[in-house]
PyMOL CGO cylinders between C-alpha atoms (Angstrom):
from pymol import cmd
from pymol.cgo import CYLINDER

trace = [
    CYLINDER, -10.88, 8.77, -0.54, -11.00, 12.17, -2.25, 0.3, 1, 1, 1, 1, 1, 1,
    CYLINDER, -11.00, 12.17, -2.25, -11.42, 13.93, 1.10, 0.3, 1, 1, 1, 1, 1, 1,
    CYLINDER, -11.42, 13.93, 1.10, -8.90, 11.83, 3.02, 0.3, 1, 1, 1, 1, 1, 1,
    CYLINDER, -8.90, 11.83, 3.02, -6.08, 14.19, 4.07, 0.3, 1, 1, 1, 1, 1, 1,
    CYLINDER, -6.08, 14.19, 4.07, -2.44, 13.71, 3.08, 0.3, 1, 1, 1, 1, 1, 1,
    CYLINDER, -2.44, 13.71, 3.08, -0.35, 11.72, 5.58, 0.3, 1, 1, 1, 1, 1, 1,
    CYLINDER, -0.35, 11.72, 5.58, 3.28, 10.59, 5.71, 0.3, 1, 1, 1, 1, 1, 1,
    CYLINDER, 3.28, 10.59, 5.71, 2.46, 6.96, 6.56, 0.3, 1, 1, 1, 1, 1, 1,
    CYLINDER, 2.46, 6.96, 6.56, -0.71, 5.25, 5.35, 0.3, 1, 1, 1, 1, 1, 1,
    CYLINDER, -0.71, 5.25, 5.35, -1.56, 1.84, 6.84, 0.3, 1, 1, 1, 1, 1, 1,
    CYLINDER, -1.56, 1.84, 6.84, -4.22, -0.31, 5.17, 0.3, 1, 1, 1, 1, 1, 1,
    CYLINDER, -4.22, -0.31, 5.17, -5.34, -3.90, 5.21, 0.3, 1, 1, 1, 1, 1, 1,
    CYLINDER, -5.34, -3.90, 5.21, -5.05, -4.32, 1.43, 0.3, 1, 1, 1, 1, 1, 1,
    CYLINDER, -5.05, -4.32, 1.43, -2.68, -3.10, -1.27, 0.3, 1, 1, 1, 1, 1, 1,
    CYLINDER, -2.68, -3.10, -1.27, -3.07, -0.63, -4.10, 0.3, 1, 1, 1, 1, 1, 1,
    CYLINDER, -3.07, -0.63, -4.10, -4.35, -2.17, -7.37, 0.3, 1, 1, 1, 1, 1, 1,
    CYLINDER, -4.35, -2.17, -7.37, -1.60, -3.95, -9.29, 0.3, 1, 1, 1, 1, 1, 1,
    CYLINDER, -1.60, -3.95, -9.29, 0.89, -3.99, -6.39, 0.3, 1, 1, 1, 1, 1, 1,
    CYLINDER, 0.89, -3.99, -6.39, 1.82, -7.23, -4.60, 0.3, 1, 1, 1, 1, 1, 1,
    CYLINDER, 1.82, -7.23, -4.60, -1.33, -8.98, -5.87, 0.3, 1, 1, 1, 1, 1, 1,
    CYLINDER, -1.33, -8.98, -5.87, -1.27, -12.76, -5.63, 0.3, 1, 1, 1, 1, 1, 1,
    CYLINDER, -1.27, -12.76, -5.63, -4.21, -13.89, -7.76, 0.3, 1, 1, 1, 1, 1, 1,
    CYLINDER, -4.21, -13.89, -7.76, -7.20, -12.73, -9.79, 0.3, 1, 1, 1, 1, 1, 1,
    CYLINDER, -7.20, -12.73, -9.79, -9.77, -13.29, -7.04, 0.3, 1, 1, 1, 1, 1, 1,
    CYLINDER, -9.77, -13.29, -7.04, -9.48, -12.39, -3.38, 0.3, 1, 1, 1, 1, 1, 1,
    CYLINDER, -9.48, -12.39, -3.38, -5.97, -10.94, -3.30, 0.3, 1, 1, 1, 1, 1, 1,
    CYLINDER, -5.97, -10.94, -3.30, -6.60, -7.91, -5.52, 0.3, 1, 1, 1, 1, 1, 1,
    CYLINDER, -6.60, -7.91, -5.52, -5.69, -4.36, -4.56, 0.3, 1, 1, 1, 1, 1, 1,
    CYLINDER, -5.69, -4.36, -4.56, -7.91, -1.26, -4.65, 0.3, 1, 1, 1, 1, 1, 1,
    CYLINDER, -7.91, -1.26, -4.65, -7.96, 1.48, -7.31, 0.3, 1, 1, 1, 1, 1, 1,
    CYLINDER, -7.96, 1.48, -7.31, -8.84, 4.05, -4.61, 0.3, 1, 1, 1, 1, 1, 1,
    CYLINDER, -8.84, 4.05, -4.61, -5.45, 3.49, -2.97, 0.3, 1, 1, 1, 1, 1, 1,
    CYLINDER, -5.45, 3.49, -2.97, -3.66, 4.18, -6.27, 0.3, 1, 1, 1, 1, 1, 1,
    CYLINDER, -3.66, 4.18, -6.27, -5.68, 7.40, -6.63, 0.3, 1, 1, 1, 1, 1, 1,
    CYLINDER, -5.68, 7.40, -6.63, -4.79, 8.42, -3.08, 0.3, 1, 1, 1, 1, 1, 1,
    CYLINDER, -4.79, 8.42, -3.08, -1.07, 7.75, -3.63, 0.3, 1, 1, 1, 1, 1, 1,
    CYLINDER, -1.07, 7.75, -3.63, -1.10, 9.82, -6.83, 0.3, 1, 1, 1, 1, 1, 1,
    CYLINDER, -1.10, 9.82, -6.83, -2.91, 12.70, -5.10, 0.3, 1, 1, 1, 1, 1, 1,
    CYLINDER, -2.91, 12.70, -5.10, -1.37, 12.72, -1.59, 0.3, 1, 1, 1, 1, 1, 1,
    CYLINDER, -1.37, 12.72, -1.59, 2.07, 11.22, -2.22, 0.3, 1, 1, 1, 1, 1, 1,
    CYLINDER, 2.07, 11.22, -2.22, 2.62, 9.61, 1.23, 0.3, 1, 1, 1, 1, 1, 1,
    CYLINDER, 2.62, 9.61, 1.23, 6.17, 8.57, 2.09, 0.3, 1, 1, 1, 1, 1, 1,
    CYLINDER, 6.17, 8.57, 2.09, 5.04, 5.03, 2.98, 0.3, 1, 1, 1, 1, 1, 1,
    CYLINDER, 5.04, 5.03, 2.98, 2.01, 2.88, 2.22, 0.3, 1, 1, 1, 1, 1, 1,
    CYLINDER, 2.01, 2.88, 2.22, 2.06, -0.19, 4.46, 0.3, 1, 1, 1, 1, 1, 1,
    CYLINDER, 2.06, -0.19, 4.46, -0.38, -3.06, 3.91, 0.3, 1, 1, 1, 1, 1, 1,
    CYLINDER, -0.38, -3.06, 3.91, -1.06, -6.69, 4.71, 0.3, 1, 1, 1, 1, 1, 1,
    CYLINDER, -1.06, -6.69, 4.71, -3.61, -9.09, 3.14, 0.3, 1, 1, 1, 1, 1, 1,
    CYLINDER, -3.61, -9.09, 3.14, -1.34, -10.41, 0.38, 0.3, 1, 1, 1, 1, 1, 1,
    CYLINDER, -1.34, -10.41, 0.38, 0.70, -12.73, 2.67, 0.3, 1, 1, 1, 1, 1, 1,
    CYLINDER, 0.70, -12.73, 2.67, 4.00, -11.45, 1.30, 0.3, 1, 1, 1, 1, 1, 1,
    CYLINDER, 4.00, -11.45, 1.30, 6.94, -9.35, 2.49, 0.3, 1, 1, 1, 1, 1, 1,
    CYLINDER, 6.94, -9.35, 2.49, 7.75, -7.12, -0.45, 0.3, 1, 1, 1, 1, 1, 1,
    CYLINDER, 7.75, -7.12, -0.45, 8.84, -3.56, -1.17, 0.3, 1, 1, 1, 1, 1, 1,
    CYLINDER, 8.84, -3.56, -1.17, 7.74, -1.63, -4.25, 0.3, 1, 1, 1, 1, 1, 1,
    CYLINDER, 7.74, -1.63, -4.25, 7.47, 1.99, -5.18, 0.3, 1, 1, 1, 1, 1, 1,
    CYLINDER, 7.47, 1.99, -5.18, 4.92, 4.25, -6.90, 0.3, 1, 1, 1, 1, 1, 1,
    CYLINDER, 4.92, 4.25, -6.90, 6.50, 7.62, -7.67, 0.3, 1, 1, 1, 1, 1, 1,
    CYLINDER, 6.50, 7.62, -7.67, 7.99, 8.70, -4.29, 0.3, 1, 1, 1, 1, 1, 1,
    CYLINDER, 7.99, 8.70, -4.29, 5.81, 6.39, -2.17, 0.3, 1, 1, 1, 1, 1, 1,
    CYLINDER, 5.81, 6.39, -2.17, 7.35, 3.19, -0.85, 0.3, 1, 1, 1, 1, 1, 1,
    CYLINDER, 7.35, 3.19, -0.85, 4.79, 0.37, -0.80, 0.3, 1, 1, 1, 1, 1, 1,
    CYLINDER, 4.79, 0.37, -0.80, 5.57, -2.17, 1.91, 0.3, 1, 1, 1, 1, 1, 1,
    CYLINDER, 5.57, -2.17, 1.91, 3.71, -5.48, 2.13, 0.3, 1, 1, 1, 1, 1, 1,
    CYLINDER, 3.71, -5.48, 2.13, 3.96, -7.02, 5.60, 0.3, 1, 1, 1, 1, 1, 1,
    CYLINDER, 3.96, -7.02, 5.60, 3.22, -10.64, 6.43, 0.3, 1, 1, 1, 1, 1, 1,
    CYLINDER, 3.22, -10.64, 6.43, 3.58, -11.63, 10.07, 0.3, 1, 1, 1, 1, 1, 1,
    CYLINDER, 3.58, -11.63, 10.07, 5.47, -8.89, 11.84, 0.3, 1, 1, 1, 1, 1, 1,
    CYLINDER, 5.47, -8.89, 11.84, 8.01, -6.36, 10.72, 0.3, 1, 1, 1, 1, 1, 1,
    CYLINDER, 8.01, -6.36, 10.72, 10.22, -3.89, 12.61, 0.3, 1, 1, 1, 1, 1, 1,
    CYLINDER, 10.22, -3.89, 12.61, 10.63, -0.66, 10.70, 0.3, 1, 1, 1, 1, 1, 1,
    CYLINDER, 10.63, -0.66, 10.70, 13.11, 2.14, 11.10, 0.3, 1, 1, 1, 1, 1, 1,
    CYLINDER, 13.11, 2.14, 11.10, 11.60, 5.17, 9.45, 0.3, 1, 1, 1, 1, 1, 1,
]
cmd.load_cgo(trace, "trace")
């Protein structure tokens, strides 16, 4: 993800490592997403996979976990 350009809204299937994780097996996030957030500082990082609806933050990036559907006003 080193060459992935900065964006305002990043949408991914899974979460960053340590954010919204549900267990120690299949519902683990990815270190590469944490690295990207630290480097590119997107406004929003939106993900699924964890089967939760939660909001967290890493620095200035809002991390939004979506389960089902969600209407967003950005």
